[in-house]
C-alpha positions as CSV (number, residue, x, y, z in Angstrom):
1,M,-75.2,86.0,-47.4
2,T,-74.0,82.4,-48.4
3,Q,-71.7,82.3,-51.5
4,V,-71.5,79.2,-53.7
5,L,-68.2,78.6,-55.5
6,G,-68.5,76.1,-58.2
7,L,-65.2,73.9,-58.2
8,T,-64.3,72.4,-61.5
9,G,-61.7,71.4,-63.9
10,G,-60.5,68.0,-66.0
11,I,-60.2,64.7,-64.7
12,A,-57.1,64.1,-62.4
13,T,-56.5,67.9,-62.6
14,G,-56.4,68.1,-58.8
15,K,-59.9,69.0,-57.7
16,S,-59.5,66.7,-54.5
17,T,-56.3,68.2,-53.2
18,A,-58.3,71.6,-53.6
19,D,-61.2,70.0,-51.6
20,E,-58.6,68.9,-48.8
21,F,-57.5,72.4,-48.6
22,F,-61.0,74.1,-48.2
23,K,-61.7,71.3,-45.8
24,K,-59.0,72.4,-43.6
25,Q,-60.5,76.0,-43.5
26,N,-64.2,74.2,-42.5
27,I,-65.8,75.1,-45.6
28,P,-68.5,72.7,-46.5
29,I,-68.0,70.9,-49.7
30,I,-71.1,69.5,-51.8
31,D,-69.4,66.6,-53.8
32,S,-71.3,66.0,-57.0
33,D,-69.4,62.5,-57.8
34,K,-70.4,61.2,-54.4
35,I,-74.1,62.2,-55.0
36,A,-73.6,60.5,-58.3
37,Y,-72.3,57.4,-57.0
38,K,-75.1,57.4,-54.4
39,I,-78.0,58.0,-56.5
40,M,-76.9,54.8,-58.6
41,D,-77.2,52.1,-55.4
42,I,-79.9,49.7,-55.7
43,G,-83.3,51.3,-55.1
44,K,-82.2,55.0,-55.5
45,P,-83.6,57.2,-57.7
46,A,-81.2,56.8,-60.9
47,Y,-80.9,53.0,-60.5
48,Q,-84.2,51.5,-62.2
49,K,-83.7,54.3,-64.8
50,V,-80.0,53.1,-65.6
51,K,-81.3,49.4,-65.4
52,L,-84.3,49.9,-67.7
53,I,-82.0,52.0,-70.5
54,F,-78.8,50.2,-70.2
55,G,-80.1,46.7,-69.5
56,D,-79.2,43.9,-67.1
57,E,-75.9,43.3,-68.7
58,F,-74.6,46.2,-67.0
59,L,-75.4,44.5,-63.4
60,N,-73.2,42.4,-60.9
61,E,-74.2,39.4,-59.5
62,D,-76.0,41.0,-56.6
63,K,-78.0,43.2,-59.0
64,S,-75.8,46.4,-58.0
65,I,-74.9,48.5,-61.3
66,N,-71.4,47.5,-62.6
67,R,-69.8,50.7,-62.7
68,K,-66.7,49.8,-64.2
69,K,-68.5,48.3,-67.2
70,L,-71.0,51.0,-67.6
71,G,-67.9,53.4,-67.3
72,H,-66.2,51.5,-70.0
73,L,-69.2,52.1,-72.3
74,V,-70.1,55.6,-71.9
75,F,-66.6,56.9,-72.0
76,S,-66.0,55.5,-75.4
77,D,-69.4,56.6,-76.7
78,S,-70.6,60.1,-76.5
79,K,-74.2,59.0,-77.2
80,E,-74.4,56.2,-74.5
81,L,-72.8,59.1,-72.3
82,K,-75.3,61.5,-73.0
83,K,-78.0,58.9,-72.0
84,L,-76.5,58.4,-68.5
85,N,-76.1,62.2,-68.1
86,D,-79.4,62.7,-69.0
87,I,-80.8,60.1,-66.2
88,T,-78.3,61.4,-63.5
89,H,-77.7,65.1,-64.1
90,P,-81.0,66.5,-62.9
91,L,-81.2,64.2,-59.7
92,I,-77.8,65.3,-58.8
93,Y,-78.3,68.8,-59.3
94,Q,-81.7,68.6,-57.1
95,E,-79.8,67.2,-54.6
96,I,-77.0,70.0,-54.8
97,Q,-79.5,72.5,-54.6
98,E,-81.1,70.9,-51.5
99,K,-77.5,70.8,-49.6
100,I,-77.1,74.7,-50.8
101,Q,-80.3,75.6,-49.0
102,V,-79.2,73.9,-45.8
103,E,-76.1,75.8,-45.9
104,K,-78.0,79.0,-46.8
105,N,-80.2,78.3,-43.8
106,K,-77.4,77.9,-41.5
107,K,-76.0,81.1,-42.8
108,T,-72.7,79.5,-44.2
109,P,-70.4,82.4,-45.6
110,L,-68.9,80.2,-48.4
111,V,-70.0,76.6,-49.8
112,I,-67.8,74.6,-52.6
113,V,-69.9,72.6,-55.1
114,D,-67.3,70.2,-56.7
115,A,-68.7,69.1,-60.0
116,P,-66.2,68.1,-62.7
117,V,-68.8,68.8,-65.6
118,L,-69.9,71.8,-63.9
119,F,-70.0,73.8,-67.1
120,E,-71.2,71.0,-69.3
121,S,-74.2,70.4,-67.4
122,G,-75.2,73.9,-66.8
123,G,-74.5,73.9,-62.9
124,Q,-72.7,77.2,-63.0
125,K,-75.8,78.9,-62.9
126,Y,-76.4,77.9,-59.0
127,C,-73.0,79.4,-58.3
128,D,-71.8,82.9,-57.1
129,A,-68.5,82.3,-58.8
130,T,-66.4,79.4,-60.4
131,L,-63.0,78.2,-60.2
132,V,-61.3,75.5,-62.8
133,I,-58.3,73.8,-61.6
134,T,-56.4,73.2,-64.7
135,L,-53.4,71.5,-66.2
136,S,-51.4,71.0,-69.4
137,L,-52.5,67.8,-71.1
138,D,-49.6,65.9,-71.1
139,V,-49.3,66.1,-67.1
140,Q,-53.1,65.4,-67.1
141,L,-52.7,62.2,-69.1
142,K,-49.8,60.9,-67.3
143,R,-51.6,61.5,-63.8
144,L,-54.8,59.8,-64.9
145,M,-53.1,56.8,-66.1
146,V,-51.0,56.2,-63.1
147,R,-54.1,57.2,-60.8
148,N,-56.4,54.9,-62.3
149,N,-54.4,52.3,-63.8
150,L,-55.7,53.2,-67.6
151,T,-54.0,52.7,-70.9
152,K,-53.3,56.1,-72.9
153,N,-56.3,55.5,-75.1
154,E,-58.8,54.8,-71.9
155,A,-57.2,58.0,-70.2
156,M,-57.7,60.0,-73.5
157,N,-61.1,58.8,-73.9
158,R,-62.0,60.0,-70.4
159,I,-60.4,63.5,-70.8
160,N,-62.4,63.9,-74.0
161,S,-65.8,63.1,-72.6
162,Q,-65.4,66.3,-70.9
163,M,-65.2,70.0,-72.0
164,P,-61.5,71.1,-73.1
165,L,-59.9,72.6,-70.0
166,A,-59.1,75.7,-72.4
167,Q,-62.9,76.6,-72.7
168,K,-63.5,76.0,-69.1
169,E,-60.8,78.5,-68.5
170,K,-62.8,81.2,-70.5
171,L,-65.9,80.5,-68.6
172,A,-64.4,80.5,-65.1
173,T,-64.3,83.4,-62.7
174,Y,-60.8,82.1,-61.1
175,V,-58.4,79.7,-62.8
176,V,-55.8,78.0,-60.8
177,D,-52.6,76.2,-62.7
178,N,-51.8,73.1,-60.7
179,T,-48.5,72.1,-62.2
180,G,-46.6,73.0,-59.3
181,T,-46.6,71.7,-55.7
182,I,-49.4,71.3,-53.4
183,K,-48.2,74.4,-51.3
184,E,-48.4,76.5,-54.5
185,L,-51.7,75.3,-55.3
186,E,-52.8,76.2,-51.7
187,N,-51.2,79.3,-52.1
188,N,-53.3,80.3,-54.6
189,L,-56.6,79.0,-53.5
190,A,-56.0,81.2,-50.4
191,K,-55.8,84.3,-52.4
192,I,-59.1,83.3,-54.2
193,L,-60.8,83.0,-50.8
194,K,-59.3,86.4,-49.6
195,K,-60.8,87.7,-53.0
196,M,-64.4,86.1,-52.3
197,C,-64.6,87.5,-48.8
198,E,-63.8,91.0,-50.0
199,V,-66.7,90.9,-52.2
């Protein structure tokens, strides 16, 4: 039986580091961010809808979507973010389900679905268990500002566009605090893998 572990957390809490650990264990990862990026390419399913709803002013000269400009809009206006999510989430989960099925057909023991807004989008229904990577807000804010070269205000807008981490922690099967070192994070992830193998 294939188990599906939904990996989530807040922006800049360390999901990518967790992904790297799982990759080293040869566990396949379905990355919803990569899917979200791909479906907005020219000619892909979300492209026409985004162009129609947000307008040509969100296109680059080559007619591709200006993701930076669109990101700036949606992360500062929850109504605009909802419009974008209504376009992209169904398409993302359609592809996630297809990829899960491929792993089930191969009888893969465990597959990770990395989805930053797993709970916000109802994605936990496709998972057997969920894991939240968490951090204190001040550390999260500092990491995000450095990583994405954002102002404090821009970084807070992005953090606030997601469900609060405390709320995600209550919904999750497993919670790992990523305030320490990468080694500590990996040790905690290894313990979760052990627990899942015992199920």
